[in-house]
N, C-alpha and C positions, 0 to 999 in steps of 0.2 A: 651058829652057823660058822663055816670055815671058807676061808678064801678059795678059789679055785686053783691058784697057782702062787708062788712066792712073788711079792710085790717088791720091785727093784727101786730102792730109796736113794735118794741123793740128799744127804744132811749137810745144810750150810749153817755154820755157827755150831759146829759140832763139839767144840770144848766148852760151851756154856752150859748154862743150867738146863735150858730146854734141850740143848743138844745131848747132853749128859742123861737125861732122863728118856730121852728118844732111843738111845743106845740100851737103856735098860730094858724097854718094852721090846726091842729087837732080841735081846739075849734070852728073854721069858718066851718069845714066840719065833725063834728062828726058823720054825717051818713055815711061817707066813711071811716073813720079811727078810729082805737081803739088802745089806748095805754095799752099793756100787760105787758110791763116790762121797767124799767128804770135803769139806771146806772149812777154813778158819783165817782169821785176819793173821795171827802168829802162833804161839805155842808150838813150835817145831816138835819136840818131843813128844808131846801129847797126841799130836796128828799122827806121828809114826807109829806111837804104840796103838791107836785105835786102827790105822790101817793094817797094821800087822793082825791083831787079834780078829778082824773081821774080813780079812783077805782083801781088802779094798786096793785096787790100782789107781783110780782116779783120785788125786789129791790136789786140791788148790789152795794158795795161799796168797794173800793181797799185800801183806807187809814184811815179808822175811826173804826176799830174794837173795840179799848177800850172804845171810846164815845158810840157806839152802845150798848154795853153789859149793859150800865147803863139805856137805855132808851127804847130799843125794844127786844123783843124776837129773839134770833138769828134763830129762826126757819124759819122767815118770810124774811130773809136776806141771801144774798150771800156774804160772806166777805174774805178779804185777797188780797194778791197780784194778784192772779190770776182770782179773783171773775167775772171780765168781760168776759173773756174766757168762765169760767163754765157757766154763764148764757147764753151765745150764742150758748153753747154747748147743754144745756138742756130743754130751754124754748120752748113752742109752739108757733110760730110767723111766719108769711108771709115775713117780710122785717125787716133787721137790718138797723138803720139809725145810722151810726158810725160819732158821731161829738166829739169824744174824741181828745184831744190835744196831740200831740207828739206821740213816738213810742208805748206808751200804747195800742195804737188801733189796732196793728197788729194782735195780737193773736185771737180777738173776729171777726175780719173780716175773717181769714182763718177758724175759727170754722164754721161760718154761711156758707161760700162757700162749706165747705166740706160737708155740710149736703143738699148742692142744693139750699140754701136760699140766695135771693138776697140781694145785699148791696148797700144802698144809702151812698154814702162814700163822707164826708167832712173832713176825715182826711188825709192830705197830705202825712204825713210820711210814711203811709203803702205803697202807691204805689211808693214814691221815694226809700225807703229803701229796699224794696221788690216787686218792680213791676213785673219782669218777673215770679216770683214765685206766685203771687197773681193772674195774668191773666191766668196762666197755670191752676192752681187750678180752676178758675171760667170755663175754657174750659174743664176741664176733669169732672167738676160735672155738667155741663149744668146750672150754675148760673151767673147771670149778676152782674156787677159793674156798677152802675148808678151813675154819678158824681153829687155833689151837688154844687160844686163850681159854681160861675155864668159864668165864662169863658168856662168851660168844658161842663156845661149844655148848653150854647149857642152853641158850636160845635155840640153836640149830637142833638140839635133840628135843626141845619141847616143840619145835615146829612139825616134827615128823607126823604125818597125817592130819595135819590141820591145814586149812585154808587161810592163807596170809591176809584175805581181805577181812577176816573176822578179828583182827587183832586191833584192841583198842590202844595198848601201851606195852612197851618193853621196860621191864625193871632190871636193871644191872645191880647186884649188890658189891658192898665194899666193906672191908673190915675196919676201915677208917685209919689204918696205919698205925705208928707208934706213938703218935701225939694226938689221938683224938680227944683225950680228956684235958689237954694243956691249953691254958689260956694263950691266945697269940703272942701276948706281950712277952711270954717266956721262952717263945721259940727263937728269939734272937741269939740266944746262949748255946742252942743245940749243936752237939758235937756229930762228928760224921759217923762215929761208932754208933750213937743213940739213933741217927736216922737209918742206918742200916739194919737196925734191929727190928726187922718186922715180927708183929706179934703170931703170926700164923705160917706164911710161906717162907721157903729157902729160896732166894732168887738172886741174880746178879746185881751189882752195884748200882748201875744206872736205874733199871726198874723198881730197885728197892727206895732210892730217894724220890722217883716219882711218885711212888705209893704215899710215901710219907707227906708229900706237898699234895696229894690228890690230882696231880696234873695226869697221872697215869689214867685215872678214871674219866678225864675229859677226853683222853686219846680214844678210850674205849668206846664212850659215847660217839665219837666221830666214826670209829671203826663200824659200830653197829648199824649207823645211818647208812654206810655204804653197803656193807655186807646184807643187809636185809630191806634195802630201798625204804627206808623209814625217817621221816622228817626228826629232827633233834627234839623237837618240842613234843614227841610223842615218846621220848625216851627219858626214863627217871633213874634216879639212883636211891638206895636205900641202904642205911648202915645194917650190918649183920655180922657181928663181931665172930661168931662162930665159925664163919667160913665154911659151912655145911650147904647150905642153898646157895648155889652159883648165880642163878639168875631166874627171872620169872617172866611169864607172859601173861598179861590181862587181857581178856578176850570181850568181844562186844556185849555177851550175855552176863558179863560180871564175875564170871569165874577166873581163876587164875591158876595156871600150871607151872609148876617149878621142878627144876632138877637138883637132886641133892645126892651127894656123894662126901667121902672123907676127902679133906684137902690135900690132894695128891695129884701133880701135874702128869702123872703117867696115865690117869684115866682119859682125861680129854686127848692127850697125845694118842693113845691107842684108838679111840673113836676116830681121829682124824686119819690115822694110818689105814683103818679099815672100811672107811665111809665109803658107800652107803650101807655097807653091813656091819653087824655088831658080831664080835667074836667071842667066844667063851674064853674068860681068863680069870685067874686067882690072883693076878698081880695087885690089885687094890680092892680092898674087901670094905664093905659099909656096914657096920652092925647097927641095925635100924633101933634095936632095943636099949641101945647105950647111948643114943643122940642126946638125950636129955633136953633141956628146954632151948627153944630157938626163939631169937629175940630180934626185933626189927625196930628201927629209929629213923627219925627224920635226920638228913645231913646238914650241920650247921655250916652251910656254904660260905657265910661271911667270913669263917676262919681259913678258907683254903682258897685263895685268889688266883691259884695256878690253874684250878678247875675252871673257875669262870673265864679266864682268859684263853683257855682251849675252846670253849663253846664260843667265845666271842669271834675268834679267827674262823671257827667253821660257818657262823653266821655271815661272815664277810665272805667267805668261798674264796675262789680263784686261789691263788698263790699264798694266801696269809696263813693256811694250815701247815703248809711247807715251811714257811718262815718261822712260825712259833716253834714246831718240831726242831728245826735245826737249832734255833736260839736256844732251847732247852739243853740238847746236848752240849753246848758250850757253857751253860750256866752250870749244869750239874757235875761237869768236869771241873769246873774251877770251885765249886763247893768241896768236892771230893779232895782237891788239891791244897784246901784250906785258904784259897785266894780270896773267897768271899764266904759270907754268912749264909745260914739258912733261909733267913726272909728275904737276901739278895736275889735269890733265884726268881721269886715273883717279879721284883723289880726290873731285873733285865728283859724278863718276858713282855713285860707291859711296855718299857722303853721301845723293843724293836716293834711290837705291834703298833705303837702310836706313830712310829715313823714310816709304817709300812704302806706302799700305794695300793689302791684297788685295781686289780688288774684280773682278766679272764683267763683262765687255764686251759690252754688248747692241745699242748704236747709235753712230752717227758722232758725236753730239753729246757722248757721254762722251769720245770721243777728242780732240775740241777742248778739251774742259774740263781732261783730263789734261794735254795739251800747255801749256795755259797755267800751271796749278798747277806742273808740274815745271821750267819755265821760271822762275818765281818763286823757287822753292827754289835752283834753280842759280844765278841771278844773287845770292842772299844768301851763298851758298858762296863765290862768286867775290869778293865785298865781304870776307867773313871772311878769305880767303886774302890779298887785296890789302892789308888793315888788320893782317894778323898775328894775328887773333883765330879762325881757322879752326883746330880740332884733330883732325878726323877724318882718318886715315890709311887708305890701301889697303891691306889685307892680302894 
C-alpha cells in the first residue's frame, strides 16, 4: 500500500539515534516522506548538514544561540529555550517525530496535539511525566499519539483488528541489558563504558544507561498504561535476550499474539511514519528461517531496583512519575560524568521518591514545576554522595 501524498515531517531530536534512523527511512522512501522541519538542542554543523541534504528551511535549536549568531541568519532559525515548542506551534507539517531526549520533548508534543497534528513519539518522558494530560489532549483534539519504541509499536501492531476488551495482559520484552547475569554486588564497580555496551541495540547514552538499570523498562510500562489505557498490574515484562519478539498480547481466550522482526529501529519508525497504513519496503528484512531458538525467562526484579521505583512512582500517580523521571536524568548524567557510581542511580531515585509529596496532577504547569523541584533534590543527593554525606540506601 502507498500513501496518497508525501507526508510532511517535523523531526525534533534529529541528531540523535532515533532522529538519524528516521532520516534513513526518509532517504529510502523519499517518495513518501518530506522533511520540512528539524530541531536539536545543539550540534550546529550536523543540523546545517541535514538541512542542506533535505532542503529544510525550518531549523530550531534550544541551546546554541550564541554560536548560531556568528554562522547563520537568525531569520532562518528558531532559537532559545522554547524553540522546539514554537516550531511545533507554527510550522506547516503533517506529523511530529518527537525524538528529543528528556523532559524537553513535552511542550512540542502538546503543541502539536493542540493543533490536531499526530505525534510519532520516541520521547518516553512525555508520557511518563504527563501521560494523563497528553492522552486527554490527544482525545480532545482528535490527534493520535503513535509510539516509536519497538515494544509499544509491537503492541500497536498486534492490536490491529482486535477488540481491546479481549486483552488479558500486555507483555513487554526486555533483553535485560548488559548486566543480566551479573550479581548485584558486582555492579558497584561497573564502568560507564560497560554500562553503555548494550547487547542488541545501538542507542544514545541516556537510554543505554536506563536499559542497563532497567529503569527504561519501568518507563515503558508507564507509557503502555497510558497509550493503551491499561492498568500497570496487567502489564508484564519478560526477558528475551534475542530481541526478536518485541512485545506480546495475551488475550482472554488464552492465545498470545506477538510481533517479531530483526532488531532494527527503522522498522517501528517506518510503521509510525506511515500509520495507519503499512507501506512496502525492503529497508528491514527478517529472515524467518534463520531466527533460531527464541527464549523467554522471568525477570529477577530484585536485581533491578530502578524498575521497581518507576512502578512505585506510577502507583502513587500525580506528579511522582514526573519527579522520578527528572531525577533519573540528573542521576544518569552524574554517572556518565563519573560523579556517582552505577548503584547510586537507584539510591538517588529512591531518595527523591521518599521525599516527594502526594499531589494531584491537573495541568502542564505542575509537570514543569515538579521537574524542576525533582532535579534540585536529585542534584543535592548527587552532591551528598560525591562528598560522602549521603546515607539513604535503596532497599
